[in-house]
C-alpha positions in Angstrom: 1.5 13.6 15.5 -1.8 13.3 14.1 -5.0 14.2 16.0 -7.5 11.5 15.7 -11.0 10.1 16.9 -11.2 6.2 17.0 -14.5 5.3 16.2 -15.7 1.9 17.0 -18.6 0.0 16.2 -21.6 0.9 18.4 -20.6 4.4 18.9 -17.6 3.6 21.2 -15.1 6.2 20.7 -11.4 7.2 21.7 -9.5 10.3 21.5 -5.9 10.8 21.3 -2.7 11.2 19.0 -0.7 8.7 16.7 2.1 8.7 14.3 2.1 5.2 13.5 -1.1 5.0 11.1 -1.2 4.4 7.3 -3.6 3.1 5.2 -3.9 -0.4 5.3 -2.4 -1.2 8.9 -3.6 -3.9 10.9 -2.3 -2.0 14.2 -1.5 1.0 15.2 -0.6 3.1 18.3 -2.7 5.4 19.9 -1.9 7.7 23.2 -5.0 8.5 24.5 -6.2 12.4 25.2 -5.6 13.0 28.9 -2.9 10.3 29.9 -0.2 11.1 31.6 2.8 11.4 29.3 4.8 8.4 30.3 1.7 6.3 29.8 2.3 3.4 27.1 0.4 3.9 23.9 -2.9 1.8 23.4 -2.9 -0.3 20.8 -5.7 -0.5 18.4 -6.6 -3.1 15.8 -7.9 -1.3 12.9 -10.5 -4.2 12.0 -12.1 -3.3 15.3 -13.3 0.1 13.7 -15.8 1.7 11.9 -13.7 5.1 10.9 -10.8 7.0 12.0 -11.4 10.4 11.9 -8.4 12.7 11.4 -9.6 15.9 13.0 -8.9 19.8 13.7 -9.0 19.7 17.2 -10.6 17.5 20.0 -13.6 19.7 20.5 -15.1 20.4 17.3 -18.6 22.4 17.5 -21.5 20.0 18.8 -23.6 22.4 17.0 -22.2 22.1 13.5 -24.4 19.8 11.1 -22.3 18.4 8.5 -23.7 19.0 5.1 -22.1 16.0 3.1 -22.0 18.3 0.2 -18.9 19.2 -1.8 -18.2 23.3 -1.9 -18.0 24.5 -5.2 -15.4 26.7 -4.4 -13.4 23.6 -3.3 -13.6 21.2 -6.3 -12.6 17.3 -4.9 -9.6 15.6 -6.0 -10.3 11.9 -7.3 -13.6 10.2 -6.7 -16.7 11.2 -5.5 -17.9 8.8 -2.9 -21.0 8.0 -0.8 -20.6 5.9 2.4 -22.9 4.5 4.4 -22.3 2.7 7.5 -23.7 -0.2 9.1 -25.3 2.4 11.9 -26.7 4.8 9.3 -23.9 7.2 9.2 -23.4 8.8 5.9 -20.2 10.3 4.9 -19.6 12.0 1.3 -16.4 13.0 0.4 -13.5 12.1 -2.5 -10.7 9.8 -2.3 -7.6 8.7 -4.3 -7.6 5.4 -3.3 -10.6 3.3 -3.2 -10.6 -0.2 -4.6 -13.1 -2.8 -3.8 -11.7 -5.4 -2.1 -9.2 -3.6 0.1 -9.9 -3.3 3.9 -10.3 0.4 3.9 -9.4 4.0 2.3 -8.8 7.4 3.1 -11.7 9.9 2.5 -11.8 13.6 2.4 -15.0 15.5 3.7 -16.8 17.1 1.4 -17.6 19.3 3.5 -14.6 21.9 4.1 -16.4 23.2 7.6 -16.5 19.9 9.3 -13.8 19.4 12.0 -12.9 16.1 10.0 -9.3 16.7 8.1 -9.6 12.9 6.9 -11.1 10.1 7.4 -10.1 6.5 7.4 -12.9 4.0 6.7 -13.2 0.7 7.5 -14.9 -1.2 4.5 -16.3 -3.9 6.8 -18.0 -1.2 8.8 -19.8 -0.1 5.8 -23.4 -1.3 4.5 -23.0 0.7 1.2 -20.2 2.5 -0.8 -21.4 4.3 -4.0 -19.5 6.5 -6.3 -21.3 9.4 -7.3 
């Protein structure tokens, strides 16, 4: 099971686990954090998301400020990319699967100290995607 935070447009979010998300998935299921074990997973349509964050833990560090800079000790694999979402949030990272015209892609954050291990970016929620 993957720990994820599903971020919707407008800053709504749901925390939980999933085991059926893949790149390009139209729908996936999320077991909501804290829900009873016998509760049916929540169905999420990927097109309604801003991004899906695969996280190390659900708490994170509220005082940590993402650097959006590559660590010279950890050279990136793939393209260096900068994503600006329509809400102004910016992510910098690397990707091996970005292609214009696709609905989304995985991004590995540049900042290895962040709580995010991986992020699936929904292209429709972006303002600008720039190769660095």
